[in-house]
C-alpha positions as CSV (number, residue, x, y, z in Angstrom):
1,X,122.0,128.0,83.2
2,X,118.4,128.6,82.2
3,X,115.6,126.1,82.1
4,X,113.7,126.3,78.8
5,X,110.0,125.6,79.1
6,X,107.2,125.2,76.6
7,X,103.5,125.5,77.5
8,X,101.2,124.1,74.8
9,X,97.4,124.5,75.3
10,X,94.7,126.0,73.1
11,X,92.8,127.3,76.2
12,X,94.2,130.8,76.7
13,X,93.1,131.1,80.3
14,X,94.8,127.7,81.2
15,X,98.0,128.7,79.4
16,X,98.2,132.1,81.1
17,X,97.5,130.7,84.5
18,X,100.2,128.0,84.1
19,X,102.7,130.6,82.8
20,X,102.1,132.7,86.0
21,X,102.5,129.6,88.2
22,X,105.8,128.7,86.5
23,X,107.1,132.3,86.8
24,X,106.4,132.3,90.5
25,X,107.9,128.8,91.1
26,X,111.2,129.5,89.2
27,X,111.5,132.9,90.7
28,X,111.1,131.5,94.2
29,X,113.7,128.8,93.4
30,X,116.0,131.5,92.0
31,X,116.4,129.6,88.8
32,X,116.7,131.3,85.4
33,X,114.0,130.3,83.0
34,X,112.5,131.1,79.6
35,X,108.9,130.2,78.7
36,X,107.4,129.9,75.3
37,X,103.6,129.5,74.9
38,X,101.9,127.7,72.0
39,X,98.2,127.3,71.3
40,X,98.5,124.2,69.0
41,X,100.5,121.1,68.9
42,X,101.4,121.7,65.3
43,X,103.0,125.1,66.2
44,X,105.2,123.4,68.8
45,X,106.2,120.6,66.4
46,X,107.1,123.1,63.7
47,X,109.2,125.2,66.1
48,X,111.1,122.1,67.3
49,X,111.7,121.0,63.6
50,X,113.7,124.2,63.1
51,X,115.8,123.8,66.2
52,X,113.8,124.9,69.3
53,X,115.0,123.0,72.4
54,X,113.1,122.6,75.6
55,X,113.9,121.0,79.0
56,X,110.3,120.8,80.2
57,X,107.1,120.8,78.2
58,X,103.6,121.1,79.6
59,X,101.4,119.6,76.9
60,X,97.6,119.5,76.6
61,X,96.1,116.3,75.2
62,X,92.9,117.6,73.6
63,X,93.1,120.3,71.0
64,X,90.4,121.7,68.7
65,X,88.8,119.3,66.2
66,X,91.1,118.7,63.3
67,X,94.2,119.6,65.2
68,X,97.1,117.2,66.0
69,X,96.5,116.0,69.6
70,X,99.0,115.8,72.5
71,X,99.6,112.1,72.1
72,X,100.8,112.6,68.5
73,X,102.9,115.6,69.5
74,X,104.6,113.4,72.2
75,X,105.3,110.6,69.7
76,X,106.8,113.2,67.3
77,X,109.1,114.5,70.1
78,X,110.2,111.0,71.2
79,X,110.4,109.3,67.8
80,X,110.6,111.6,64.8
81,X,112.5,114.3,66.7
82,X,114.4,111.5,68.6
83,X,114.4,113.5,71.9
84,X,114.2,111.2,75.0
85,X,115.6,113.8,77.4
86,X,112.9,116.4,77.5
87,X,110.4,116.1,80.4
88,X,106.8,116.0,79.1
89,X,104.0,116.8,81.5
90,X,100.5,116.1,80.1
91,X,97.4,118.1,81.0
92,X,93.8,117.1,80.5
93,X,90.3,117.4,82.0
94,X,90.1,113.6,81.9
95,X,92.0,110.6,83.2
96,X,91.2,108.2,80.3
97,X,94.5,108.8,78.4
98,X,96.9,107.2,80.8
99,X,97.4,103.9,78.8
100,X,98.0,105.8,75.5
101,X,100.9,107.7,77.1
102,X,103.0,104.7,78.2
103,X,105.4,104.6,75.3
104,X,105.9,108.4,75.5
105,X,107.1,108.1,79.2
106,X,105.8,111.4,80.4
107,X,107.2,112.9,83.6
108,X,103.7,113.3,85.0
109,X,100.0,113.8,84.2
110,X,98.0,116.7,85.6
111,X,94.2,116.8,85.8
112,X,92.7,120.3,85.1
113,X,92.0,122.6,86.7
114,X,95.6,122.7,87.8
115,X,96.6,123.6,91.3
116,X,99.8,125.6,92.1
117,X,101.1,123.0,94.5
118,X,100.8,120.2,91.9
119,X,102.6,122.2,89.3
120,X,105.3,123.0,91.8
121,X,105.7,119.3,92.7
122,X,106.1,118.5,89.0
123,X,108.8,121.2,88.5
124,X,110.8,119.9,91.5
125,X,110.5,116.4,90.1
126,X,111.9,117.5,86.8
127,X,114.8,119.4,88.5
128,X,115.6,116.3,90.6
129,X,115.6,114.1,87.5
130,X,117.6,116.6,85.4
131,X,120.4,116.7,87.9
132,X,121.1,113.1,87.1
133,X,120.0,113.1,83.4
134,X,122.0,116.1,82.3
135,X,125.0,116.0,84.6
136,X,128.5,115.5,83.4
137,X,131.5,113.8,84.9
138,X,134.7,115.8,84.2
139,X,138.2,114.6,84.0
140,X,141.6,116.0,83.1
141,X,144.0,114.4,80.5
142,X,147.2,116.4,80.0
143,X,146.2,120.1,80.0
144,X,142.7,119.5,78.7
145,X,139.5,119.0,80.7
146,X,136.9,116.6,79.2
147,X,133.2,116.1,80.0
148,X,131.2,112.9,79.7
149,X,127.4,112.6,80.3
150,X,126.9,110.6,83.4
151,X,124.0,108.6,82.0
152,X,126.3,107.3,79.2
153,X,128.8,105.7,81.6
154,X,128.1,102.0,82.3
155,X,131.0,101.6,84.7
156,X,134.5,102.8,85.6
157,X,137.4,100.5,85.9
158,X,140.8,101.1,87.7
159,X,144.0,99.6,86.3
160,X,146.8,100.8,88.4
161,X,147.0,104.6,88.0
162,X,144.8,104.4,84.9
163,X,141.0,104.8,84.9
164,X,138.8,103.6,82.1
165,X,135.3,104.9,81.5
166,X,133.3,102.2,79.8
167,X,130.4,103.8,78.0
168,X,127.2,102.1,77.2
169,X,127.9,102.3,73.4
170,X,131.1,100.3,73.9
171,X,133.5,103.3,73.7
172,X,136.3,103.6,76.3
173,X,137.8,106.8,77.6
174,X,141.1,106.6,79.5
175,X,142.8,109.0,81.9
176,X,144.9,108.9,85.0
177,X,143.6,109.1,88.6
178,X,142.3,107.3,91.6
179,X,139.0,105.5,91.5
180,X,138.5,106.1,95.3
181,X,139.1,109.8,94.7
182,X,136.8,110.0,91.7
183,X,134.1,108.2,93.6
184,X,134.2,110.5,96.6
185,X,134.4,113.7,94.4
186,X,131.9,112.8,91.7
187,X,130.6,109.3,91.3
188,X,128.9,108.9,94.6
189,X,126.4,111.7,94.1
190,X,125.5,110.2,90.7
191,X,124.4,106.9,92.3
192,X,127.4,104.9,91.3
193,X,128.1,101.7,93.4
194,X,131.7,101.2,94.5
195,X,131.5,97.4,94.3
196,X,135.2,96.6,94.1
197,X,138.6,98.3,94.5
198,X,138.7,98.1,90.7
199,X,135.1,98.9,89.7
200,X,132.4,101.5,90.2
201,X,129.1,100.8,88.4
202,X,126.3,103.2,87.3
203,X,123.1,102.1,89.1
204,X,121.1,103.1,86.0
205,X,122.9,100.5,83.9
206,X,122.4,97.6,86.3
207,X,120.3,94.7,84.8
208,X,120.7,92.2,87.6
209,X,122.0,92.4,91.2
210,X,123.2,89.3,93.0
211,X,124.9,88.9,96.4
212,X,128.4,88.6,94.9
213,X,128.1,90.2,91.4
214,X,126.4,92.7,89.3
215,X,125.3,92.2,85.7
216,X,125.0,95.3,83.5
217,X,122.7,96.0,80.6
218,X,125.5,95.3,78.2
219,X,125.8,91.8,79.8
220,X,129.2,92.6,81.4
221,X,129.4,90.8,84.8
222,X,131.5,92.4,87.6
223,X,132.3,91.0,91.0
224,X,131.3,92.6,94.3
225,X,134.2,92.2,96.8
226,X,133.4,90.3,99.9
227,X,134.2,93.3,102.2
228,X,131.7,95.5,100.3
229,X,128.7,93.2,100.0
230,X,126.7,94.5,102.9
231,X,127.4,98.1,102.0
232,X,126.4,97.6,98.4
233,X,123.2,95.8,99.4
234,X,122.3,98.7,101.6
235,X,123.2,101.3,99.0
236,X,121.3,99.5,96.3
237,X,118.2,99.3,98.5
238,X,118.4,103.0,99.5
239,X,118.7,104.1,95.8
240,X,115.7,101.9,94.9
241,X,113.6,103.5,97.6
242,X,114.5,107.0,96.6
243,X,113.6,106.3,93.0
244,X,110.3,104.8,93.9
């Protein structure tokens, strides 16, 4: 699978240097990639309007006078284009824009002139995030294999031989299997917490953690079994530290 990258900066030297950095980084990581370079925010927006998709966008903030700026481009991507999965990395000669970028939730902010090591760190941060963000849980029902985006699963429930995926939008998907087996094979690496013999919850959907129960963002409250309380506390703390 290739990573699709956009570089958007009206300074040709900056764009060319960043493109070389990215080619070196992805080649070193042995990851397929495609890079498109744009010299205006308007050009990037127009391309995305007709279907262009990117996983990672390096976006300048200041363009020539009269041009749409990088903050407006970011708002278009997040709001008008309704894309909350692409990683946006802002670039600028100044630090004064940080407050304006809060709602856009960029992956990072790089001060020019850019250093190779800093760009490499940002790429690796995107790849670490994307592993969770874009990963799918797979399950078999009959002769068919289904995929569900991990980030859409609030929790998994076991009822005898039946497993129920409770999605954040209220939809339920049912198949047969062992919760313990599913946890070991897939859920554990996606930061699910095996809180009870009947429940495994997605850390990213936890709203409130208590000693004996977890409250999810959809206000569902699930018990933590007594024998698992210390392990869950340790796991919750470990995930927290990794995310920070």
